[in-house]
DRENDREN-21110 format. One record per residue (C-alpha): residue in one letter; x, y, z. Coordinates in pm, whole numbers, padded with zeros to 5 digits, always signed. Layout:
N
aXYZ ...
***
This chain:
103
x+00189+01673+00313 x+00431+01554+00581 x+00163+01335+00737 x+00106+01159+00403 x+00472+01107+00360 x+00499+00949+00712 x+00209+00715+00623 x+00391+00603+00304 x+00704+00544+00513 x+00497+00346+00766 x+00370+00134+00475 x+00724+00067+00339 x+00842-00006+00700 x+00565-00257+00736 x+00712-00452+00448 x+01069-00428+00566 x+00979-00533+00920 x+00704-00786+00812 x+00472-00609+01048 x+00114-00573+00947 x+00001-00387+01259 x-00004-00042+01095 x-00182-00143+00779 x-00530-00096+00925 x-00450+00265+00997 x-00322+00318+00655 x-00587+00156+00439 x-00968+00181+00426 x-01164-00139+00487 x-01291-00124+00121 x-00947-00080-00023 x-00881-00176-00396 x-00503-00217-00411 x-00344-00264-00747 x+00012-00375-00785 x+00222-00212-01061 x+00208-00525-01285 x-00165-00572-01255 x-00287-00796-00969 x-00561-00636-00752 x-00669-00709-00393 x-01020-00608-00291 x-01093-00528+00071 x-00855-00500+00368 x-00892-00857+00467 x-00774-00971+00107 x-00488-00720+00119 x-00390-00852+00472 x-00384-01217+00358 x-00164-01117+00055 x+00070-00924+00277 x+00106-01215+00524 x+00135-01474+00257 x+00404-01287+00066 x+00607-01233+00374 x+00614-01601+00453 x+00793-01664+00126 x+00996-01348+00079 x+01182-01062+00257 x+01207-00704+00161 x+01555-00601+00263 x+01544-00231+00152 x+01288-00015-00017 x+01404+00349-00068 x+01169+00623-00156 x+01318+00868-00405 x+01025+01105-00470 x+00673+01163-00369 x+00409+01256-00619 x+00085+01350-00436 x-00248+01418-00606 x-00611+01406-00521 x-00849+01143-00674 x-01216+01100-00702 x-01389+00988-00376 x-01597+00738-00564 x-01423+00610-00885 x-01628+00514-01190 x-01818+00180-01136 x-01783+00211-00757 x-02152+00264-00678 x-02049+00478-00383 x-01996+00185-00151 x-01637+00281-00033 x-01442+00593+00014 x-01076+00703-00005 x-00917+00817+00317 x-00647+01016+00153 x-00557+01159-00173 x-00371+00914-00417 x-00017+00871-00345 x+00234+00775-00602 x+00581+00707-00497 x+00883+00672-00729 x+01110+00431-00572 x+01419+00234-00622 x+01359-00134-00694 x+01311-00304-00354 x+01591-00538-00249 x+01424-00874-00199 x+01531-01207-00049 x+01342-01528-00100 x+01312-01777+00196 
***
């Protein structure tokens, strides 16, 4: 569990530091990333483009993790056709709203 929590912290720190270098060690190349309000980014390259674009227009000043809720998920979700896999169990993080600054 400690390793997964460290990976989450690395992800949050990536946003705070505007540093995408750790993202490839966190996410699978076939990632499907869904934001809390609906948008989805399919594939690591798309995720990286979103991360870099977002960080050219905004800045995360603070992103505090309050609690970790860790649970396993299916390796191949319905409709996936088995073409990708999940590196780690699903990780849900309860957080304080991130402090943002727009450039």
